[in-house]
N, C-alpha and C positions, 0 to 999 in steps of 0.2 A: 655773374654780373651782367654778361651779354644778354642772357634771357630776361633779366630785369629791364634792361633798356628796350628790348623788343616789346615787352608788355606796355611800356610807356608809349612807344610809337603807336601801338594798336589802339590804345585809349585815346590818344590825340586824334587818330584818324576818324574816330567815331564822333568827335565833337562837330557841331554845326559849323560849316565852312565860313559863313559870314561873321561869325562871332570872334574869330581870332586871326591875326596876321601871322606871318612867319616868325617875326621877332618875338612876339608874345608866346608863340608855341615853344621856341627855344628857351625862353626864360622859365616857363612852367616846367619844361622837361628837365632843366638843370636843377630846379628846386626839388622836384620829385626824386631825382637821382641822389641829391644830398640827404634827403629824408631817409631813403632806403639804405644808403651807406651807413648812416648813423644808427639805423635800426639793426643792421648786421653787427656793428661794433658793440652795441649794447647787449645783443644776444650772446656774442662771443665772450664778453666780460662776465656776463651772468653765468655762463657755463663754467668759466674758470673759477668764479666765486663759489658756485655750487660744489665744484669738486673740492675746493679748499675746505669748505664747511663740512663736507662729508668726511674728509680726512681728519680734520680737527675733532669732529665728533667721535670718530673712531679712536683717536689717541686719548681723548678725555675719558671715554668709556673704559679703555684698558687701564689708564692711570687710576681711575676710581676703583676698579676691581682690585688692583694691586694694593691700594691704600687700605681698602676694607679687609683684605686678606692678611696684610703684614703689620700694619701699624699697631694693633693691639699687642702683637708679639713683641714689638720693639719697645712699647711703653711699659710693658710688664715682662721683663726678660725672664724666660723660663716658664711663662704662663702656659706654653704648650704642654707642659708636664702636669698641670693641675686643673686644666679646664674640665668642668663637669664633675669634680670630686669634692668631697666635703672639706670643710675648713675647721680648724680649732683656733680659737682666739683667747687672749688673756688681757682683759682690760684693767685688772687690778694691780698688776706688777708694774712699777714705775721704771722707766728707762734710765732716769737720772739717779745718781748716787744719793743714798740717804746719809745725811749728816746728823749725828745724834750726840746728845750730852747724857752721859750715863753715870750711874753710881751703883756699884755692887755687881756688875757684869764682868765677864772675862774679857780682857783685852788681848788681842793677838797682833803681833807685829808682822803684817803681811807685806813682804817686799818683793812681790812678783807681779808681772803684768798680764796674767792670764784673764783678768776681768777688765782690762783697759779698753774703753770704747772711744778713745781719743782725748780723754781728759784725766788720765791716770786714776780711773775709778777704782775704789777699794784697794788703794795702795797706801800703806802706813798702818796706823793703829785701827784695827777693825774691832767692833764690839760684837761679842758672841753670847747668846742666851743658851746656856748649857741645859736648861730645863724646858726649852721650847717644845720639845717633842716627847715630854714625859706623859702627856695626856692627849696628844694629837699627833697626827702623822704629817710628814712633809707634803707640801702641795707644789704643783707645777709653778715655776717662777721663783721659788724660794732659793736663796743662796745659803748653802750649807757649809759648815766647817767639818771636815772629815779627816780620818786617818787614811793615808794612801795605802791601798792593798799591795801585797806582794804580787809581782807579775813579771813576765818576760816579754819584751817587745822585740820581735824579730827584726824590724826595720832598724832598730838601734839598741842592741843588747847592752850597751854601756849607759843607757838612760838612767839617771839617778835623781828622781824627783824628791821634793821635801817630804818629810815624814807626815806633816799635816798641811792641808791645803784647803782652798775654798773654790766652789764652783756652783753652777745653777742647776736646779732640778728641771729636767726636760721631759723625762719619761717616768711613768708610775708603774708599780707592780702589775704584771699581767698584760701590759701593753707591748706592742711591736713597734720598734723604732727603725727607721730607714733614712738614709741621707742620699739624695740624688742631686747632682750638680749643685752642691752646697745648700740644699734645702732639706729641712727636717720634715719627715712624715711620721705621724702617729697613727697606728692602725690604718694606714693608707690615706689618712686625712692630712691635708696641708696645714702645717703649724704656722699660722699667720700671726707671728709675733716678732718683736725686734730681736729676740734670741733664737729664732727659728731659722736664720740664714747665716751664711758665713760672712763675717766682718773681719777686716784686717785693721786693727787699731782704730775702730770707728768708721772705717770706709767699707761700704758694701762691695764685696768681691764679685765682679762681673765675669761671666763665663767660668764659674767655679768648677774646679776639677775634683772637689771633695766628694767621695762616694763611700757609702757604708752599706753593706748588705744587711738585709732585715735581721734585727736582733730581737728575740723574745725575752722580755724582762721577767725573771723568775719572781715568785712571791718573796717578800722580804728583801727586795732589791730596788734600786732606783738608777735611772740613767741620767748622768750629770755631764754638763759641758761648761767650759769657761766661755765667757762672752767673746774673748779674743782667741778664736779657734787655733790659729797657727802657733800660739804661744802657750797652749794649754795641754796638760797631761790629765786626761779625764776618761770617761767611759768609752770614748772613741778609741782609746788606747788599751785600757785594762778591762773594759766591759762593764756591765751593771755593777753598782756598788752595794754591798751588804748594808742593811739598816744598822747593824751593830757598829759599823765604822763611822756612822754619822755622829759627831760629837756635839752638835748644836746648830742653831740658826744664826746667820749673820744678820744683825739688826741695822748695821750701818757703819760709818766711819767716825771714830771719836776725834773731835777737833776742838781743843780748848780755845783756840783763836780762829774764828771764822773770818777769812779774808774776803773783803767785799770791795767793790768799786765805790768811788766817791765817799770814802770813809769820813764820817763826821764824829766819830767817837766809839764807845764800846759799852757793852753791858757785862758786868762781872756777876756771876751767879755763884753764891756760896752756900753750901749746906752747913749751916752753923751748928745745928744739933738735930737730933731725930725729930722729924715732923715740922721743921722750920727751915725756910729757905730765904735767903737775902738777895734781892735784886738791887744792884748798884749801877745806876745809869749815869753815864757821862757823855754829854753832847757838846760839840764845839762848832764854832762858826755860826752861832745863832744871832738873831737881831736883839741887841741889848735893850731895845725899847718895846719888844714884843713879849707877850705872855704865852706860856705853853702848858699843855697837859701831857702827862706821861701815862701810858696804859699798857697792860699785858693782855694780849688777845690769844684765844685758843678755841678749839672746837666747842668748848662748853660755855663760851661767852667771853668775858673779860673782866679785868680789875683795873681801876684807875688809882694812881698814886694819890694818897691823901686819906683822911684830913691831915692837917699840918702836924698834929701830935703823934701821928704814926710814921712820919718820915724824918730823915736826917739830911741836912743840907751841908754839902762840902763846898759848893760854889754856886752863887746866885742867891735867890731869896724866895720865900713863900709870899704870894700876894693874894691868895684866896684859899678856899678850902681844898681845891684840887688844881690850882694854877700856880705856876712858878715863873720867875723872871731871871734870865741869865745875868751874869755880872757884866761889867763894862767891856770885858774882852770877848763877850759872846759865849761864855762857858757856863753850862748848867750841869751840876752833878748832884744827884739825889739818890738816896737809897731807902728801901722800905722792906721790913720783914713781913713775910707772908707764910701762912700755913702751907705745907707741901701739897695739900689736897687741891689747891687752885690750879696746879699744873700736872699732877699725877694722873696718868691715863687720859689726858686731854688731847693727845696727838700733837700736831704741829703748833708751835707757839711763835708769836712775833711780838716785839716791843715797838710801840709807836710813840713818837714825840710830835705833837701836832700844835701848830700855831692857832691862837685863839681867834684871830681875825683873818689871817691868810689861810683860808681853808685848804688850799692846794699845797701848802708848804708842810710836808710830812716827812719826818726822818723815821726810817723803820729798819728793823733788823731783818736779815734773811730768815725765812722760816727754819726753825730748828726743833728738835724734840728732846725732852728730858725723860730718861728711862731710869727706873728704880729697880735695883735688885736687893741685895742685903743692905742694911744701914751702913753708910759710909760718908765721909766728908770729902768734898770735891770742889775745887775752885775752877770756874769756867769763865772764859772771856769770849764774848760775841761782838763782833764789829757791827757798826751801824752804817747805813748809807742813806743818801737823800734821793728820793724818786721824783 
């Protein structure tokens, strides 16, 4: 600071003597001192700010590096095991339970939770097609009904599974199956499906400890797993399953009454005789002043109830060729005989009841499927709900 003041004095000494008196010199000197002091302060703050910026930039750079390095691993736990390897996917197998209405197929009372994904899937009466593999082989994702092989399990010698069980096909003949940290690998490829990782009653198990050394599946064998690993006795316990022990394919769960939310009635399906099926539709809570149409929808198109000579009215009335009016209590009950061919082999089916003027007012059934084995009579109830 002293050197600065000396510089000021030197500059003032050079000024023309007549131009300034002593008071003016002191005033200028003081102003210059304030300017220089402010300049030092600004430079000092700038240095501090520069240092902070450098430090912050360093921290930001390190943080960015860590994010880039570890976030992908956190987002996809276990991804460090499968980076850069092939994946096997299965887009055709549905994760949800299949509800079917069947006639002529084997029904099995499955009261075990090895397929439970959080909603008691495949618990109760399951429908099995015993002839499904007469002309074709099981594919990955199929749920098979099988006879449990004889085996000894060292970890639990007293283990006593059911004589017949169901589980899902995961590995095919000739393939190599391995499980690492709860993830299934097929021939070294990551099985990227809902049944390829360990779930505990529908919840993905993080940091899974399940390990299985590589197993080569012999010809004429399949590797099967239950969807609920911790409750399943399957190939992870007794090894690949012989084809001869597979008794059929599980088509879905038989449910005479499909329980739905916002129930507004039901559909009763009656196989009255060979080749003829009767749809009896009852809907409640309708507008007594509104007209409605009733239709059956499937993958092959649809069929509308009518004309009036083809239908039978239990509640309400016919007001047109294909339109119906509820009674004063808002109840409409109509039945119509149809040839079986309108639903046979058509896949999922829904029943729709639609308002003639309120286009958004639709009552519909949950999609269901009607399966036909040998000729048989069967009464089915399917609930309706309003969307």
